[in-house]
C-alpha positions as MATLAB code, in Angstrom:
seq = 'XXXXXXXXXXXXXXXXXXXXXXXXXXXXXXXXXXXXXXXXXXXXXXXXXXXXXXXXXXXXXXXXXXXXXXXXXXXXXXXXXXXXXXXXXXXXXXXXXXXXXXXXXXXXXXXXXXXXXXXXXXXXXXXXXXXXXXXXXXXXXXXXXXXXXXXXXXXXXXXXXXXXXXXXXXXXXXXXXXXXXXXXXXXXXXXXXXXXXXXXXXXXXXXXXXXXXXXXXXXXXXXXXXXXXXXXXXXXXXXXXXXXXXXXXXXXXXXXXXXXXXXXXXXXXXXXXXXXXXXXXXXXXXXXXXXXXXXXXXXXXXXXXXXXXXXXXXXXXXXXXXXXXXXXXXXXXXXXXXXXXXXXXXXXXXXXXXXXXXXXXXXXXXXXXXXXXXXXXXXXXXXXXXXXXXXXXXXXXXXXXXXXXXXXXXXXXXXXXXXXXXXXXXXX';
ca = [
     -16.074   -5.428   26.242;
     -17.789   -6.242   22.951;
     -15.838   -8.361   20.483;
     -16.273   -6.495   17.187;
     -15.271   -7.766   13.742;
     -14.925   -5.390   10.802;
     -15.080   -6.879    7.307;
     -12.918   -4.704    5.054;
      -9.801   -2.569    5.612;
     -10.381    0.229    3.136;
     -10.481    3.841    4.394;
     -13.972    3.362    5.875;
     -13.162    0.131    7.712;
      -9.908    1.555    9.075;
     -11.672    4.722   10.238;
     -14.307    2.607   11.982;
     -11.552    0.679   13.781;
      -9.897    3.895   14.957;
     -13.175    5.371   16.176;
     -14.076    2.167   18.031;
     -10.617    2.104   19.611;
     -11.181    5.647   20.869;
     -14.291    4.345   22.641;
     -12.339    1.576   24.368;
     -12.941   -1.300   21.938;
     -10.319   -3.389   20.177;
     -11.964   -4.478   16.911;
     -10.481   -7.063   14.580;
     -10.348   -6.335   10.841;
     -10.415   -8.920    8.067;
      -9.475   -7.834    4.548;
      -9.848   -9.813    1.317;
      -6.615   -8.681   -0.388;
      -3.269  -10.212    0.547;
      -1.487   -6.834    0.715;
      -2.659   -3.271    1.336;
      -1.345   -1.065   -1.479;
      -1.810    2.684   -2.101;
      -4.171    2.225   -5.052;
      -6.602    4.644   -6.645;
      -6.506    8.324   -7.506;
      -7.950   11.468   -5.904;
     -10.628   12.055   -3.297;
     -12.076   15.342   -2.056;
     -12.288   15.483    1.743;
     -14.912   18.006    2.824;
     -14.645   20.135    6.008;
     -16.996   17.893    7.981;
     -14.778   14.887    7.165;
     -11.589   16.790    8.012;
     -13.252   17.323   11.399;
     -13.562   13.531   11.728;
      -9.896   13.029   10.789;
      -8.869   15.708   13.284;
     -10.826   13.991   16.052;
      -9.011   10.752   15.194;
      -5.784   12.585   16.031;
      -4.504   12.409   12.452;
      -4.777   15.984   11.182;
      -1.035   16.710   11.020;
      -0.342   13.437    9.241;
      -3.194   14.192    6.848;
      -1.855   17.666    6.036;
       1.489   16.104    5.103;
      -0.087   13.967    2.355;
      -2.784   16.311    1.038;
      -3.439   19.676   -0.636;
      -5.612   22.390    0.891;
      -8.669   23.244   -1.212;
      -9.081   26.988   -1.672;
     -11.684   27.537   -4.390;
     -14.200   25.620   -6.504;
     -15.000   26.985   -9.974;
     -17.547   25.822  -12.564;
     -17.026   26.380  -16.291;
     -18.867   25.655  -19.519;
     -17.275   23.441  -22.153;
     -15.919   26.601  -23.787;
     -14.222   27.752  -20.596;
     -16.720   30.423  -19.554;
     -17.163   30.771  -15.807;
     -20.573   29.878  -14.363;
     -20.078   30.007  -10.603;
     -17.298   30.064   -8.022;
     -17.099   29.595   -4.289;
     -14.353   29.360   -1.727;
     -13.586   26.150    0.147;
     -13.129   25.145    3.755;
     -11.781   27.805    6.114;
     -11.722   30.280    3.220;
     -15.539   30.110    3.241;
     -15.743   30.362    7.007;
     -15.930   26.696    8.031;
     -14.093   25.703   11.189;
     -12.123   23.068    9.271;
     -10.342   23.134    5.949;
     -11.193   21.087    2.878;
      -8.401   18.979    1.398;
      -7.606   16.911   -1.691;
      -5.665   13.660   -1.342;
      -4.659   10.496   -3.169;
      -7.020    7.770   -1.983;
      -4.169    5.282   -1.588;
      -2.150    7.677    0.560;
      -5.202    8.288    2.756;
      -5.717    4.555    3.179;
      -2.070    3.962    4.083;
      -2.177    6.762    6.678;
      -5.189    5.132    8.348;
      -3.625    1.663    8.017;
      -0.464    2.751    9.819;
      -2.535    4.389   12.558;
      -4.510    1.183   13.136;
      -1.313   -0.848   13.358;
       0.248    1.632   15.805;
      -2.788    1.924   18.074;
      -4.401   -1.510   17.897;
      -1.329   -3.604   17.126;
      -0.017   -5.284   13.993;
      -2.252   -8.296   14.615;
      -5.458   -6.223   14.478;
      -5.706   -6.665   10.695;
      -5.736  -10.071    9.015;
      -5.151   -9.953    5.251;
      -6.083  -12.516    2.628;
      -9.438  -13.292    4.312;
     -12.427  -12.866    2.026;
     -15.760  -13.147    3.815;
     -17.767  -15.975    2.234;
     -20.787  -16.244    4.536;
     -21.926  -15.895    8.123;
     -24.661  -16.890   10.520;
     -25.863  -15.343   13.758;
     -27.752  -16.445   16.845;
     -28.945  -14.674   19.978;
     -25.451  -14.406   21.440;
     -23.259  -13.568   18.447;
     -22.162  -13.986   14.844;
     -19.891  -16.568   13.212;
     -18.084  -15.304   10.099;
     -16.528  -17.711    7.594;
     -13.671  -16.836    5.242;
     -12.102  -17.947    2.000;
      -8.436  -18.079    3.037;
      -6.775  -19.288   -0.143;
      -4.636  -16.126   -0.220;
      -3.597  -16.639    3.405;
      -3.668  -20.311    4.460;
      -2.547  -19.348    7.976;
      -5.611  -17.166    8.555;
      -8.609  -18.463   10.525;
     -11.355  -20.007    8.439;
     -13.990  -18.668   10.816;
     -14.265  -16.277   13.765;
     -16.871  -15.553   16.403;
     -17.926  -11.996   17.344;
     -20.536  -10.068   19.297;
     -20.955   -7.573   16.437;
     -20.014   -7.662   12.751;
     -19.688   -4.504   10.646;
     -19.660   -5.008    6.866;
     -17.377   -2.381    5.334;
     -16.436   -4.370    2.252;
     -17.185   -1.785   -0.400;
     -19.419   -1.412   -3.415;
     -19.340   -5.153   -4.143;
     -20.060   -6.026   -0.513;
     -20.477   -9.710    0.274;
     -22.047   -8.815    3.604;
     -24.691   -6.638    1.926;
     -25.458   -9.280   -0.709;
     -26.036  -11.896    1.998;
     -28.238   -9.617    4.094;
     -30.103   -8.107    1.144;
     -29.795  -10.430   -1.886;
     -31.950   -8.119   -3.996;
     -29.340   -5.347   -3.544;
     -26.603   -7.278   -5.354;
     -27.529   -5.739   -8.710;
     -25.870   -2.353   -9.136;
     -27.410    0.676  -10.864;
     -25.408    1.604  -13.992;
     -25.845    5.211  -15.098;
     -24.898    4.685  -18.748;
     -21.772    6.756  -18.087;
     -18.157    5.687  -17.774;
     -15.514    7.435  -15.696;
     -11.931    7.942  -16.821;
      -9.885    8.741  -13.707;
      -6.322    9.887  -14.258;
      -3.409   11.770  -12.713;
      -0.855   14.053  -14.357;
       2.357   15.591  -12.994;
       2.251   19.297  -13.875;
       2.872   22.820  -12.536;
       0.325   24.227  -10.046;
      -2.568   26.189  -11.587;
      -4.661   29.047  -10.210;
      -4.276   29.086   -6.385;
      -2.524   25.716   -6.239;
      -5.645   24.487   -4.439;
      -8.379   25.011   -7.035;
     -10.929   22.432   -8.149;
     -12.304   22.941  -11.655;
     -15.673   21.621  -12.855;
     -15.656   21.834  -16.656;
     -17.897   20.829  -19.534;
     -21.285   20.891  -21.205;
     -22.767   17.596  -19.946;
     -24.988   17.014  -22.984;
     -22.506   17.988  -25.705;
     -19.227   16.697  -24.350;
     -19.465   15.335  -20.803;
     -17.768   16.417  -17.604;
     -14.185   17.053  -16.519;
     -13.220   17.578  -12.862;
      -9.634   18.669  -12.074;
      -7.856   19.174   -8.738;
      -4.359   18.695   -7.225;
      -3.794   15.862   -4.749;
      -0.082   16.074   -3.892;
       2.355   18.980   -3.663;
       5.931   18.905   -4.984;
       5.476   15.346   -6.200;
       8.775   15.316   -8.107;
      10.953   17.581   -5.956;
      10.703   20.262   -8.676;
       7.588   22.053   -7.439;
       5.121   20.192   -9.647;
       1.851   18.841   -8.317;
       0.157   15.514   -8.898;
      -3.141   16.605  -10.446;
      -6.178   14.347  -10.390;
      -8.769   14.516  -13.154;
     -12.026   12.676  -13.808;
     -13.930   12.555  -17.098;
     -17.525   11.361  -17.448;
     -18.475   10.093  -20.889;
     -21.912    9.056  -22.124;
     -22.765    5.961  -24.161;
     -19.503    4.166  -23.493;
     -19.281    0.389  -23.066;
     -20.057   -0.784  -19.551;
     -16.835   -1.931  -17.960;
     -16.067   -4.062  -14.943;
     -17.048   -2.772  -11.490;
     -13.427   -2.327  -10.460;
     -11.774    0.966   -9.473;
      -8.336   -0.318  -10.566;
      -8.987   -1.182  -14.232;
      -6.223    0.573  -16.209;
      -6.808    2.112  -19.625;
      -5.344    4.669  -22.042;
      -6.509    8.173  -22.975;
      -6.898    7.816  -26.749;
     -10.707    7.922  -26.618;
     -10.830   11.082  -24.512;
      -7.742   13.172  -25.314;
      -9.608   15.572  -27.668;
     -13.024   15.747  -25.958;
     -12.264   19.074  -24.273;
     -10.297   20.782  -27.043;
     -12.969   23.536  -27.132;
     -12.208   24.544  -23.554;
     -10.084   27.674  -23.596;
      -8.663   28.604  -20.206;
      -5.672   30.900  -19.892;
      -4.172   29.070  -16.905;
      -4.346   25.400  -17.945;
      -4.300   23.347  -21.157;
      -6.724   20.589  -20.210;
      -6.175   18.568  -23.397;
      -2.412   18.502  -22.798;
      -3.066   17.489  -19.192;
      -5.107   14.497  -20.381;
      -2.540   13.470  -23.016;
       0.273   13.648  -20.449;
      -1.464   11.391  -17.915;
       0.849    9.311  -15.753;
      -1.897    6.727  -15.317;
      -5.584    6.377  -16.156;
      -8.315    4.053  -14.863;
     -11.701    3.109  -16.280;
     -14.777    2.657  -14.117;
     -18.502    2.466  -14.870;
     -20.480    5.142  -13.025;
     -22.286    2.810  -10.643;
     -24.156    3.039   -7.388;
     -26.711    0.901   -5.573;
     -30.310    1.826   -4.863;
     -30.797    3.293   -1.376;
     -31.169    0.430    1.069;
     -34.315    0.002    3.169;
     -32.292   -1.426    6.056;
     -28.649   -1.594    7.193;
     -28.802   -3.443   10.507;
     -29.881   -7.041   11.002;
     -29.538   -8.120   14.599;
     -25.828   -8.003   15.412;
     -24.716   -7.289   11.837;
     -24.712   -3.903   10.095;
     -23.267   -2.105    7.061;
     -21.047    0.975    6.793;
     -19.505    3.086    4.006;
     -19.980    2.019    0.387;
     -21.434   -1.289    1.546;
     -24.312    0.724    3.025;
     -24.564    3.662    0.637;
     -22.539    3.367   -2.570;
     -23.019    6.632   -4.440;
     -21.763    8.299   -7.589;
     -18.570   10.281   -6.855;
     -20.327   13.594   -7.497;
     -20.136   16.215   -4.797;
     -17.259   14.386   -3.087;
     -19.235   12.808   -0.267;
     -18.726    9.038   -0.419;
     -15.689    8.500    1.831;
     -16.590   11.625    3.820;
     -19.944   10.133    4.804;
     -18.196    6.871    5.727;
     -16.065    8.773    8.245;
     -19.252   10.111    9.841;
     -20.674    6.562    9.892;
     -17.553    5.448   11.761;
     -17.964    8.021   14.520;
     -21.688    7.417   14.966;
     -21.451    3.626   15.144;
     -18.644    3.852   17.720;
     -20.655    6.295   19.821;
     -23.764    4.111   19.749;
     -21.933    0.899   20.625;
     -20.202    2.678   23.512;
     -23.324    4.313   24.931;
     -26.023    1.649   24.407;
     -25.542   -1.609   26.310;
     -27.560   -3.794   23.934;
     -25.548   -4.130   20.681;
     -28.682   -4.839   18.635;
     -30.282   -1.622   19.883;
     -27.006    0.256   19.305;
     -26.863   -0.798   15.654;
     -30.489    0.190   15.186;
     -29.751    3.607   16.699;
     -26.762    4.017   14.352;
     -28.928    3.224   11.342;
     -31.691    5.553   12.514;
     -29.269    8.454   12.728;
     -27.501    7.816    9.437;
     -29.512    5.922    6.804;
     -32.133    8.458    5.732;
     -29.621   11.318    5.499;
     -27.192    9.343    3.364;
     -29.895    7.871    1.135;
     -30.810   11.438    0.155;
     -27.225   11.995   -0.966;
     -27.217    8.751   -2.975;
     -30.170   10.016   -5.012;
     -28.885   13.581   -5.220;
     -25.555   12.320   -6.575;
     -27.383   10.124   -9.083;
     -28.996   13.287  -10.393;
     -25.599   15.045  -10.853;
     -25.477   16.637   -7.405;
     -24.134   20.215   -7.529;
     -22.720   19.535  -11.004;
     -26.276   20.092  -12.279;
     -25.509   23.819  -12.625;
     -23.503   23.173  -15.769;
     -26.404   21.292  -17.370;
     -28.790   24.124  -16.476;
     -26.549   26.644  -18.218;
     -26.062   24.430  -21.281;
     -29.815   23.948  -21.672;
     -30.634   27.637  -21.237;
     -27.831   28.844  -23.527;
     -28.494   26.233  -26.201;
     -24.952   24.994  -25.697;
     -23.541   28.248  -27.125;
     -21.184   30.825  -25.615;
     -22.956   33.645  -23.788;
     -22.306   37.316  -23.080;
     -23.694   37.593  -19.543;
     -24.080   34.602  -17.201;
     -26.380   36.608  -14.925;
     -29.046   36.714  -17.651;
     -28.900   32.929  -18.104;
     -28.240   31.701  -14.594;
     -28.553   34.335  -11.840;
     -26.017   34.146   -9.048;
     -28.854   34.049   -6.510;
     -30.235   30.879   -8.130;
     -26.803   29.226   -8.113;
     -26.413   30.056   -4.435;
     -29.756   28.442   -3.620;
     -28.635   25.174   -5.271;
     -25.284   25.058   -3.488;
     -26.778   26.100   -0.160;
     -29.297   23.246   -0.248;
     -26.713   20.649   -1.252;
     -24.141   21.732    1.337;
     -26.766   21.707    4.090;
     -28.000   18.220    3.175;
     -24.401   16.946    3.157;
     -23.934   18.221    6.705;
     -21.947   21.393    5.992;
     -24.328   24.347    5.970;
     -22.571   27.465    4.677;
     -21.357   29.298    7.816;
     -22.642   32.722    6.753;
     -26.192   31.423    6.249;
     -28.835   31.298    8.938;
     -30.820   28.103    9.331;
     -34.397   28.618    8.122;
     -37.422   26.607    7.076;
     -38.530   29.327    4.685;
     -38.517   28.141    1.060;
     -36.534   30.045   -1.562;
     -38.176   31.310   -4.723;
     -36.287   28.627   -6.673;
     -37.562   25.068   -6.864;
     -35.168   22.411   -5.610;
     -33.289   20.709   -8.440;
     -32.740   17.702   -6.184;
     -36.331   17.001   -5.165;
     -37.266   14.726   -8.077;
     -33.926   13.047   -8.771;
     -34.456    9.245   -8.747;
];
């Protein structure tokens, strides 16, 4: 049996461990932090990723900590509806779509790894510092100042770098990739305890991107306070803000953003009050890394954000990592030569995910709001069909869903071009 080491115990690394265990392996995980805590805010888990969670045997546990997505609605900065579609099973997919707190998702996976692989499968307080490989394996070295009892180095047949957007493994393999790509935008990511709105499973995409920025709103936990209220996640993109540290857990206040969406008039939610009443708020620069020309180097490869850090537009980052986890486990189980297995994993995954990295950089499906703002001159309109035909909106969403691996069930696969030019083709 291959001795596999995973660097990083975030959701992607934990999912990789579970998938490898299903294939008969017993990987070892090494995580830089001294304690796993349920940090972060919301993530949107698409139907194809719910399929991955289901195959891990964790669907029931996942349902207990998440909210079913029922509809996705796009609005202008004034609150006028642009486009709406149903989500998950409501659109005809085999699996549902769900919203969840990232920290709760990580803890669910963490507990599953401990139960299935044993408590000793994960070593905390071990930050990868460097590594070297030869024809027979890889030696990984750690900074163990946070855990003096941890090994300073380990030997493995295969090493998988799943150490996130600031990946040490990636920077050692591809030094030129260490510099991140800053969009010029800053994200404010917050959560607010409030009554359910709309269906109780609605995701709202609000704002005129040029005039005021973007606001995304969706619930991530039901009955959070025992009084029927939900924990609602919201994300605001703001232009021309100071570049902040590349850290998802940098806390901030809401003073700079509490009035940005005062123009938005919706009869079912007061978005400005939601922002002002935030329980917590984090600041993060909108950062990704250029698509990588290579993931696998001999017996070492990359997975998740270490391989394809992308803007959190379209909700595909962690979802794609779950697909990575399944594919790498399948290849290592079915191909005897680990070097060839890692190459096969990269061949199946890299090009597809690199497309999403660039599509997300260019706003992903959120581009529809910019199209409407530009065509309307940023003013309220009388008839959306005259500005942005429903057929054109459908062509944009159909292309994006298909590229993300979740073709709309009611659509037939075809190579015939639509009459609308792709809005993703030239995004760089």
